[in-house]
N, C-alpha and C positions, 0 to 999 in steps of 0.2 A: 504494500499499500504506500501511496505518496501523499504529498501535501500540496495545497494550493493556498497561497498567501494572499489574504484580503488586503484592501487598500490601507486600512489602518495599521496593520502589521508591516507592510512594506514602509509606511511612514516611520514606524518604530525603528526599522533597520536603517533608514536614511538618517535618523536621528542618533543612530549608533547606540541603541538600547543594548547593553552588554549581556543582560540575561537573555533577551530574545536572540541576539546574534549567536550566543553560545548554544542554545537549543537548536537553532537552525543548522549550525555547523555539526553538532552531534548527530543530527538526523542524516546529514549527508554523509558523515563518517560511517554510519551504520548502513549505508547503501540506498537510503530513501531518496526518492526523486522529489525535488521541490520545484513548483510551478508558480508562475505569476500569470494570471488571466490576462489576456489581451484587453479586457475591460479595465482591470486594475492598472494596467500599463497606461491606457488612455487617461484615466482619472489622475495618476500621479503626474504624467507628463504635462497635462493641462494645467494642473494646479502649480506646478514648478514654473512653467512658461508664463503664467499669468502674473506672477510675483517676480520674475526675472531672477530666480534663485539659481544662479549659475553653479555655485559650489554644491548645492544639493543635487542639481541636475548631473553633475560629474560623478557624485557618489552613487546616484541611481543608475546611471549608465554602467558603472563598474558592477553594481549588484545585479543588474539585468543580465549581464554576461555570465553570471554564474548559475542562474536558474533557467529552466526550461519555460518557454512561452506556452500557456494553455490556450490554443486557438479555438474559436468558436466557428467551426467550419463543417459541423456535422448536423444534420437535421434532427438527429436525436435530442440535441441540445435545445433546439426551439421547441420541439414537442414537449420535453420535460419542463421548460420555462412556461409554456402555455398552461400546463397542468398545474404548476405551482401557483401561477397568477390566479387561475380560476378558483383553486381551493383557498387561497389567501383572501380573494375578493368575497367569496361566499361567506367567510368567517369575519369579514370586516377588519382584517389584519394586514392589508396590503403594505408592501415595502417597495422601494424604488426598483424600477426595471433593471437597472445595472446590477444590482444585488441579486435579483432573480436570475439573471443570466450567469453570474458567477456561480450561484448555487447549483443551477442546472448543468453547468460544465463540470463541476465538482462531482455531482451525482452520476453524470454520464461516464466519467473516467474513474469512479469509485475512489475519489480523493477525499481526504479530510481537509476541511477548510480551517485555516489558522486566522482567527478574527477576534476582535474586542466587541463586536456588535451582537448584542443579545437578540436582536430581532430575527437572526438566522435560525434561532430556536423554534420558530414558528413553522419551519419547513420540515415535514415528516421525512425521516430517513436520512437527513443530511448529518453527516458526522462533523462536529466542530470541536476544536480546541482553542483554548485562550492562552497563548504563551506570553502575552503581554503583562498578565496579572499573576501568573504562577510564580 
């Protein structure tokens, strides 16, 4: 099994959160694959460009080279995302589309989502871990 890092966890890595960096490094040392969703990549890049954070952008580009990109190029992902959206909408618990797509990609690839966002708990069968607070 591998991991996909959510946007807030990537931000923690950019800020060089020592505990998080160690846990990610340990997972890689154990042979686990670490992914960053293309959606997360977009969210991070747009935020850094918006504030012209050139040093953080350099750190992120270095980090991005260490992880696999989780592409959303499979119709399974859009199908899973549509099911998640419909379920959350019926329950009155909708979350942002970007997060639904990240979750759907994690489910499609059987990955654990590393996140500090509790709203992902609303999605049945999605495995999450919070390495930012452990």
